[in-house]
N, C-alpha and C positions, 0 to 999 in steps of 0.2 A: 346579427341582430342588433341595432342600434337601441341605444338606451331610450331614445325618445319613443321609438314603435315600441317598445318591450313597454313601455311606459304608457302608450294609447293603448296596445291590446291587454293589458289589467284594467284599465278602466272599462274595457268593453264586459270584459269577465266579471270586474263588479258585478256593472250593469245589470248583466243580465243573469246573474246569480241573485241580484240582491231581488231583481221582478220575481222570478222563480222560487225565493225562500219566501217574499209574499204572497206569493199565491197559492201555496201549497199550507205555509202556515193558515191564513184564513181559512183554508179547508178543514185543517186540524182543529183549530180555535172555535169554529162555527160550527163542530159536531161536538166538541164539549159543551160548549155553551148549551148548545139544543137538546143534548140529552139530559143535562142536568135539570135544564128546565121542563123537560117531558116528566123526568121523575119526581119533581115536584108538585106535578100538574095531576098525577093520575091519581083514580077515587076508586075504590072498591068497584068490582063487576056488577051492573042491576042486573043480569040475566044469572040465574040460579046453574044454567048450564057452563056458563063461563069459569063460575068458580069451580064446581065440581071437574072442569078442565085441569084446574093448580092457577087459571088466572089472578093475581094478585091484583093487579089494577090496569084500568083503562082510560082512553084521551079519546074524546071526539074533538074534532079541528077541520077548520076549512081555509084551504091556500090555493092559488092559482086556479079558482075557479072547480075543486074538486073538495072532497070530502074523505076526512082519514080518519080510520080508528085502533092506532097502537094498541095494544096489548103488552103488559109485562107479565110474565111466569114467576110466580113464588120462588120457584128452583128452576124449574127447566119443563116443556112440554112433554107429554109422555110418548113421545117417539119424535126423533131428528125431523126437521123437514128437507123436500128435496135439495134446494137452496137456500143456503145460512150465509148472509152476508156479515163480512168481517171489517170492522177496523182498524184498521192498522197503518195503512201504508199513507195515509196522509202523515200520521207522527214521523214514519221513518222518512219519508221525505222533506221534510221543514226539517230535520235535527240534519241529514247528508249536504242536503244545499246550504245550511248555516256552517257547515262545518268547511267546506269548500270554498263558503266567503269569509270564511277565516283565514281559511290559510293564503289565499289570495292576496284578501285586501293587509293583513297584520302579517302572517310568518313569511311570505315572500317578501316583506320589507320592513322585519321588523325594526333593523335602527329606526327607520323613517317611523313609524306609530307603533312599537310595544314599548319602546323605551323613554323613558323621563329626559327630555335635551337638556334640562338644568342638571340632571344627575352624570349627563355624558360627561359636560364643559367642567363641572364642577369634582368628579369623581367620585362623588358619592352620592344618597338621596336625598332630595332636597325635602322630602315630607318628612323624613326622618333619618338623623344621621346616624342611628344606632344600625339601620339595614343599608346593605352596599349597592351599588351601582352593578349591573347584569349585563353582560356580554346580548347580545341577539339570540343564539342561540340558546343560553341560560332562560332567558325571557321566552320563550318558545317553550320550553320542557315546563318552567312556572304554570304558565297559561293551561297546558295539555293538564298536566298534575290535579290542578284547580279541577276542572271537569270531572275527574275520575275520585278524588278527596269528597266533590260535592255530593254524588252519587252513593258512595260506600257509608259517609255518616249518615244521610239522610234514610238507607235502605237499614242500616243497625238502629237508627232511632225510632222508625217504624217496628222492629221487631221488641225493642223495649217497651214500648207504648199503644203493644196492639189490642189489647185488653184495659188499657188503662185511657186518663183523660184525653182527649183530643186537644184541648185547649192549652193544657203541659206539654205535649206533643210541640205545638205551633211555636211556643215558645221557645223552646228548646232550638228546633228549628231557626227562630227567625234570629236566636243570640249567634247560633255559627255562621247564616248567611253574611249577620253585622261583623264577623272577626274575619270572614274572608274576605269581605268589602274592607276593611281596615287594612288588609295584610296584602291586597292586589293590589291598592292605592300607595302602597307606598314601596311597593315592588316594579310596578310598570307604572306605563303613563296612564294620565286621569282616563284619557279616551279608551284606549287598551283595557284597563282596571276596569270599567263600567261594561263594557262589552263581554268579558269574562264572567263577571257574575250572572249576565244574563244568559251566557252559552252553559256557564255551570247549571244554572236552573233547570233551562232548558233538557241538557243533558240527563238532569233528575226526570225530567218530565218521561222523554222518551224512553229510559230504562226504565218505569214505570210499566209500560206501555210490551217494552221487549221483554224485559224478564218478570212481570210478576201478570199483566194483565191477560195478555195473549197465551201463555201458557199455561194459564189458569182455565181459561175457556177451554183449549187443546184438551184437559184430562177430564174436564167434563162431558166433553163432546167424546172423546173414548169411551169412559166409562159408559154412558149412552150407548154407544155401538155396542158394547160387550153386554148391552143387556141388564145394566147396574146401574141403581138408584144413585144422582150428580151428587156429589160431597157439596153440601152448599157453603162449604168454608171458603172453596177457591171464589164462589160469587161475594162472598162479602169481603172477602181481601182486595178481590178487584176494584169493587166498590168503592173501598175505601179510599185506593192510590187515585182512580179515577177523578174522585173529588177532591183530592190534593191537587193533582193537574189544574183542574180549574180554577181553584183560586191560585197558582201560581203563575195563571195565564197574564193577566197585567203588571206585574214584573216584569217578568220577560218582554212585554213589547215596552214595558217605559225605557228598560236598556236597549233596544234596542235601538230607537229611535234618538237616545240621550248621545249617540258621537257629534249628535250637530250642535251640541248647546255647550262651548266654552265655559259661557259663564259658572255651570254646574260644576263638570268636571274637571274644572281648571283649578276651585276654591281649596283653601287650605286645608277646610274642613269636607272636601266631597263626600269623602266614605260615610261621616254622620247625615249628610245630605239626601246621599242617597237611601240608605237604611230607612228614613222617616218617609220618603216618596215609597219605597217598597213596600211600607207598614201600611201606607194611607191606598195603597192600590188593594191591599189585600181585604181592608176595611170596607172601602168601594164594593169589592165584588160581592163581601158578605151580605150587603144589603140588597143586592140583588138576588144571591139565592134566599134570602129569608123573604123577599117580598113576593118569590115564586110560592112558598110554601103560605101565601097569603099573610104574612105577618111583616108587613112593611116597618121596620125600625131604624127610624131617621137619623138615629142618633150614631150609628156607623158613618155613613157616608156624611154627617156635619163634622164627628171626629176626622175623616178622610179630609174632607176639604180644610180644617185648620192646620190638620199636619203640612199640609200644600202650603198653606199661608205662610206659615211658622217660615219655613223653609225659604220661602220668597223674601221674606221682610229679612231673616239671617245672609241671604246670600248677596244682598241688594248693596251696592257701591256703598261707600258711609259717605256721609254728608259731606265731607271735605275732600272726595275721590276726584269730580269734577268740577270742582269751583273752589279757588283761591290757593293753591299751591305755585310753584314757582313758573314762572312763565318762558317758555321756551321760545326762540326764534322759529319760526315756519320757516326759515330757507335752511334749517339744519336739520328738521323733522324732515323735508322733500328730498335733500341728498339722502339719507338713509333710506326712504321709501324707495327711492326712485332706484338705490344700489341693490337694495334687499328684497323689495317687493312686487316692482314693477316688471322686471323679468319674466314675473306668470300672470300677473295682477294687471294685462293692459288690453286693448281693443285687439291689441297683434303681439302679444307676447313670445320672449325669446326662447323661453324655455319648453314652454308646453304648445297644444296645438292650439289650445282655448282657454280664457280664464277661468279657474274654478268656482266655479257656483256662481259665475258672471259677474264676479268681484273683481272691477277694475280701478287703480288707484293711481291712473297716468295723469289726471288732472288736478290740479290744488283743488278744485272744487269737491271732487271726489274722496281725495282723502277730510278735508275738513268733515265731508258727510258721515264717513264710516270711523273716524278718529275712536271714538269707542270701540267699534267691533277690533279695531287696531291694536288698541289698549289689551282688548280681551286675549287675542290670539296670541300676539308678539312676547304680552309680557304676565296676563296673569295666568295663562294657558303654557307659553311658550311652544306650542304647534308650530308655529311659523315664522320662520317659514321653514317648510316642509322638508323636514330632515335638514336642516339648516343648509340647503345647498346654495344657498348666494352669500354664506358663510357672514352673518350679522355676528357682530361680537357685542359680549356683557357692557359693554360702556353704548353700543346705540339700541340697544333694549334699554337702558337706564335713561338713555335720552328720549325715547319714546313714552316711556313711564312717566318722566314730569311733563312732558307736553301734554298725554293722555288726562293727567291731574290737574291741570293748567285749564283756568277760568276763561283765559284772552283768546292768546292765538290757537 
């Protein structure tokens, strides 16, 4: 199999896996949002007969031309219904498609996507000289280890704070995520680090379903089948983990889309920026959960918006970035772009079937129009050329850096 065909196959595999991951992820997150919304809108039953049956809350709703009356029991009904729906495959399918996507896009191309190009060329990490550059194989081990460590630490933390303050739990878990974000951005490429932070949180969410929520529900069902009263502790614990998952959805979604934005993961303090954005996501999610209870507290989304705005200003190019630096003759820039970028980014590229993302740099007008993007990808994030397939040199990157910062040509 030729390298070109293999790359084309991986592109199709990545496309179909992203699509599948998105579809099943919508199903899982949609059910999470719905059930939290449902719990927060339940009202005590008005009919005494329902209360006598053990119904703790009910809701009347209209949707799609029909009326619905969901009911929630305090612990469980007196007897099991003939048909009982379980919500688990949405979570499992999301994780499985996500892992296949991680393997296809990152692990099978680890030397391209998992490693910091600067660390490869310099022999040490540019983010921190105290941490060594990794081989492709070791980078994969680091990525997988982060997923496992994320779950084990979170699960231990839940046991420690089971009967204690959930605010303190959230603070400790957030501190752990910040630490892991810092570590991953210093070991892996910025893009891979962001994706693995999201994968770590997503793995924790699905592990909640697989190891805690579903087993607890199975225990309660088995107890009822034996004619025993189900132990409510399993429902309480399952509910706690379900609420945790609800708060983690927006951070995971952000990490999923972050790989498109080099100005974020390519920044020197990308770990801090991502941490603040994840905190903002949780604050915004908390506002909606509070709003479901009829207690809309606007300080939470305002605080989240303030954090996002702070990161935007912090990561913005400096005032001198694209104005006033050394002018570079465009002819020299064009030579570098023609040799290192155009083989992939052209109307008829030589190395790929089509220009990635439709970005073409085969005319002076296109190069001028995409100057900032070229600077971000080739200089700031150092992700292009992909895998350095065209062998760009450090001197050429320095030339693009000076040109990108210049106001003239």
